[in-house]
C-alpha positions as CSV (number, residue, x, y, z in Angstrom):
1,M,-145.6,26.1,-62.6
2,K,-143.0,28.8,-62.7
3,R,-142.4,28.5,-59.0
4,L,-142.0,24.7,-59.3
5,L,-139.5,25.1,-62.2
6,L,-137.6,27.8,-60.2
7,L,-137.6,25.5,-57.1
8,I,-136.2,22.6,-59.2
9,L,-133.6,24.8,-60.9
10,T,-132.5,26.2,-57.5
11,A,-132.2,22.8,-55.9
12,T,-130.2,21.5,-58.9
13,L,-127.7,24.4,-58.7
14,F,-127.1,24.0,-55.0
15,S,-126.8,20.2,-55.2
16,C,-124.2,20.1,-57.9
17,N,-120.6,19.6,-57.0
18,D,-118.4,22.0,-58.9
19,G,-115.3,19.9,-58.3
20,N,-113.6,22.3,-56.0
21,F,-111.1,20.8,-53.6
22,D,-112.1,21.2,-49.9
23,I,-109.1,22.8,-48.2
24,P,-108.2,20.7,-45.1
25,S,-108.7,22.5,-41.9
26,F,-105.3,21.3,-40.5
27,E,-106.8,21.2,-37.0
28,F,-104.9,18.4,-35.3
29,E,-104.5,17.2,-31.7
30,S,-101.5,18.8,-30.0
31,T,-99.8,15.4,-29.4
32,V,-97.1,14.5,-31.8
33,N,-97.1,10.7,-32.2
34,T,-94.1,8.7,-33.3
35,C,-93.3,5.5,-35.0
36,G,-89.7,5.0,-34.2
37,E,-87.9,8.3,-34.0
38,Y,-88.2,9.3,-37.6
39,V,-91.9,9.0,-38.6
40,L,-93.8,11.7,-36.7
41,Y,-97.5,12.4,-37.1
42,R,-100.4,14.4,-35.7
43,A,-104.0,13.3,-36.1
44,N,-107.3,15.1,-35.8
45,E,-109.7,14.3,-33.0
46,D,-111.4,11.3,-34.7
47,D,-108.2,10.0,-36.4
48,T,-109.6,10.5,-39.9
49,E,-107.0,13.2,-40.9
50,V,-103.3,13.1,-40.3
51,I,-100.2,15.0,-41.2
52,V,-97.0,12.9,-41.4
53,L,-93.4,14.1,-41.2
54,T,-90.6,11.7,-42.2
55,L,-87.1,12.5,-41.1
56,S,-83.7,10.7,-41.4
57,S,-81.7,9.3,-38.6
58,S,-79.3,12.3,-38.2
59,D,-82.0,15.0,-38.0
60,L,-82.6,15.0,-34.2
61,G,-79.5,16.6,-32.8
62,E,-78.0,16.4,-29.4
63,T,-76.7,20.0,-29.1
64,I,-79.0,22.2,-27.0
65,G,-79.9,25.3,-28.9
66,E,-79.1,23.8,-32.2
67,E,-81.4,24.7,-35.1
68,Q,-81.5,22.5,-38.2
69,E,-83.2,23.4,-41.4
70,H,-84.1,20.9,-44.1
71,A,-85.9,21.5,-47.4
72,I,-88.8,19.3,-48.1
73,S,-87.6,16.5,-50.4
74,S,-87.9,12.8,-50.9
75,T,-85.8,12.3,-47.7
76,Y,-87.7,14.9,-45.7
77,N,-91.3,14.7,-46.6
78,V,-94.6,15.9,-45.3
79,V,-97.9,14.2,-46.3
80,Y,-101.5,15.0,-45.5
81,R,-104.0,12.1,-45.6
82,A,-107.7,11.9,-45.1
83,F,-109.3,8.5,-44.3
84,D,-112.8,7.2,-44.6
85,S,-112.6,6.1,-40.9
86,G,-110.3,6.3,-37.9
87,F,-106.9,4.6,-38.1
88,S,-105.1,2.7,-35.3
89,S,-101.9,3.8,-33.6
90,S,-99.9,1.1,-35.4
91,Y,-101.0,2.2,-38.9
92,F,-97.8,4.1,-39.6
93,C,-95.5,1.6,-37.9
94,Q,-96.2,-1.2,-40.3
95,D,-94.0,-1.9,-43.4
96,I,-97.2,-2.5,-45.4
97,P,-100.1,-0.4,-44.3
98,P,-103.4,-2.2,-43.6
99,T,-106.1,-2.2,-46.3
100,T,-108.4,-0.2,-44.0
101,P,-109.1,2.5,-43.5
102,N,-109.2,3.7,-47.1
103,V,-107.2,6.8,-48.0
104,L,-109.7,9.3,-49.5
105,K,-107.2,12.1,-50.2
106,E,-103.4,12.3,-50.0
107,L,-101.4,15.4,-50.6
108,N,-97.6,15.4,-50.7
109,A,-95.9,18.7,-49.8
110,E,-94.2,20.3,-52.8
111,S,-92.0,22.6,-50.9
112,G,-91.2,24.1,-47.5
113,T,-88.5,24.2,-44.9
114,I,-88.5,22.0,-41.8
115,I,-86.9,23.7,-38.8
116,I,-86.0,21.5,-35.8
117,T,-84.8,23.2,-32.6
118,T,-83.2,21.1,-29.9
119,S,-83.6,21.9,-26.2
120,A,-83.0,20.0,-22.9
121,G,-85.6,17.5,-21.8
122,D,-86.4,15.9,-18.5
123,P,-84.3,14.3,-17.0
124,D,-81.6,13.5,-19.6
125,G,-83.3,13.6,-23.0
126,F,-84.0,16.2,-25.6
127,V,-87.0,18.2,-26.7
128,Y,-87.4,18.9,-30.5
129,D,-89.6,21.7,-31.5
130,I,-90.6,21.4,-35.2
131,V,-92.0,24.2,-37.4
132,I,-92.5,24.0,-41.1
133,E,-92.1,27.3,-42.9
134,D,-93.6,28.0,-46.4
135,L,-95.4,24.7,-46.5
136,V,-97.0,24.2,-49.9
137,F,-99.4,21.4,-51.0
138,I,-100.6,21.3,-54.6
139,D,-103.6,19.2,-55.7
140,D,-104.3,19.4,-59.4
141,K,-104.9,23.2,-59.8
142,D,-105.4,24.0,-56.1
143,K,-102.5,25.3,-54.0
144,I,-102.6,25.2,-50.2
145,V,-99.9,27.4,-48.5
146,Y,-99.1,27.7,-44.8
147,N,-96.5,30.4,-44.0
148,S,-95.7,28.8,-40.7
149,F,-97.1,25.5,-39.6
150,D,-96.3,24.5,-36.0
151,F,-95.9,20.8,-36.3
152,G,-95.3,20.4,-32.5
153,S,-92.8,19.0,-30.1
154,I,-91.5,15.6,-29.2
155,E,-89.3,14.5,-26.3
156,I,-86.9,11.6,-26.6
157,D,-85.0,10.2,-23.6
158,E,-81.4,9.2,-24.0
């Protein structure tokens, strides 16, 4: 009887959810996708997690070697989303997002610095390397910090 009680108690303790937030792995495909020139996103392998960076029209410079820094704000925002199933490539390009897939978790970056470095592209465009320094997400009491998050590179032809 004691063994049965111990077994039930052990099973109960291991099956309970203590409410902790599962920290996202932030393991995304290397490709930076775009919707227009100012909504950039990277998805995980099965398109159920995404990190989205929104810029304004003047953020992609045309001077080679130029480095721009922007503090995360309502204009320059970074959002992490987890979905219940994969999303289509047009999901972020619509004015009103579709009703599916459902967003399971959304985290808006609280702070950080977006650094965009411009270099020459082939043949006449530009390559933009994007790094986010001191990226901070806060979810209730949990705080997720990335000292340096390599968002990736995009190439835009003139």
